[in-house]
C-alpha positions in Angstrom: 64.2 -52.3 -125.4 61.7 -50.4 -127.4 62.2 -46.8 -128.5 60.6 -44.0 -126.7 60.1 -40.1 -127.9 61.6 -37.9 -125.2 64.5 -35.6 -124.9 67.3 -37.6 -124.0 68.5 -34.5 -121.8 65.0 -34.4 -120.0 65.0 -38.2 -119.5 68.8 -37.7 -117.9 67.0 -35.0 -115.5 64.3 -37.2 -114.5 66.7 -40.0 -113.5 69.3 -37.7 -111.9 66.4 -36.0 -109.7 64.8 -39.2 -108.7 68.5 -40.5 -107.9 69.3 -37.5 -105.7 66.1 -37.6 -104.0 66.8 -41.4 -103.0 70.5 -40.4 -102.0 68.8 -37.9 -99.6 66.3 -40.7 -98.1 69.3 -42.7 -97.5 71.6 -40.6 -95.2 73.4 -43.6 -93.9 73.6 -45.5 -96.8 71.1 -48.1 -98.8 70.1 -49.5 -102.2 69.2 -47.7 -105.2 67.9 -49.6 -108.2 66.9 -48.3 -111.8 65.5 -50.9 -114.2 63.6 -50.5 -117.4 61.2 -52.9 -119.1 58.8 -53.2 -121.8 55.2 -52.8 -121.0 52.4 -53.3 -123.4 52.5 -50.0 -125.3 55.2 -48.3 -123.2 58.7 -48.5 -121.8 58.5 -48.6 -118.2 61.3 -47.0 -115.9 61.4 -48.0 -112.1 63.7 -46.2 -109.7 63.6 -47.9 -106.1 65.5 -46.9 -102.9 65.5 -48.5 -99.5 65.4 -44.9 -97.8 63.4 -43.8 -95.2 59.9 -43.7 -97.2 57.3 -41.2 -96.9 54.1 -41.1 -95.0 50.8 -41.1 -97.1 50.1 -37.5 -96.1 53.2 -36.6 -97.9 52.8 -38.6 -100.9 49.8 -36.8 -102.4 51.8 -33.5 -102.5 55.3 -34.6 -103.8 54.9 -33.3 -107.3 53.6 -29.8 -106.4 55.8 -27.3 -107.3 57.7 -25.7 -104.3 56.7 -28.6 -101.9 59.5 -29.9 -100.1 60.5 -31.6 -96.8 64.1 -30.7 -97.0 63.6 -27.2 -95.3 66.4 -24.7 -96.9 68.2 -27.6 -98.4 65.5 -28.1 -101.1 63.7 -25.9 -103.8 60.5 -28.3 -104.3 61.2 -28.2 -107.9 62.8 -31.7 -108.7 59.7 -33.8 -108.5 57.8 -31.3 -110.1 60.1 -31.2 -113.1 60.1 -34.9 -113.3 56.2 -35.0 -113.2 56.2 -32.3 -116.0 58.5 -34.2 -118.3 56.6 -37.5 -118.0 53.2 -35.7 -118.6 54.6 -33.6 -121.5 55.7 -36.9 -123.1 52.3 -38.6 -122.7 53.5 -40.8 -119.8 52.3 -41.6 -116.3 54.1 -41.9 -113.1 53.2 -43.9 -109.8 55.0 -43.4 -106.4 54.6 -46.1 -104.0 56.2 -45.6 -100.5 56.6 -47.3 -97.1 57.9 -45.5 -94.1 61.4 -46.9 -93.0 61.2 -49.3 -96.0 61.7 -47.2 -99.2 60.1 -45.7 -102.3 59.6 -46.8 -105.8 58.8 -44.6 -108.7 57.3 -46.1 -111.6 57.4 -44.0 -114.8 55.6 -45.4 -118.1 56.3 -43.7 -121.6 54.8 -44.4 -124.8 56.8 -46.2 -127.4 57.9 -43.9 -130.4 55.3 -45.4 -132.7 52.4 -44.0 -131.0 51.8 -40.1 -131.2 52.1 -38.0 -128.4 49.8 -34.9 -128.1 51.6 -32.3 -126.4 50.0 -28.6 -125.3 51.3 -26.9 -128.4 49.8 -29.5 -130.6 46.3 -28.9 -128.8 46.6 -25.1 -129.6 47.1 -25.6 -133.3 
């Protein structure tokens, strides 16, 4: 596996948040798959569940801060944090979801040899 430049604690939080959301989407059980692979100039992380899936009307909002479908059980910050970590590290995130089938998050993070421009770098 190629090296990436990301704070390991932040990457851990990304995986934990995606896994917790998957668990919520599978209240009666299911399968959670986490896989990595090398892409052209990045490392790909795929988190896939066999949960309830999301309608398209929700998919466009899931990365917005405070957006939640969990009512009082959720803060709406988990996926916003995932999105923030991925973007701050020069990556991309895609979600594919089918109701009653499951959801797949695909994250690509640049390999360590490629510079990552951060917000603080842009201000210098």
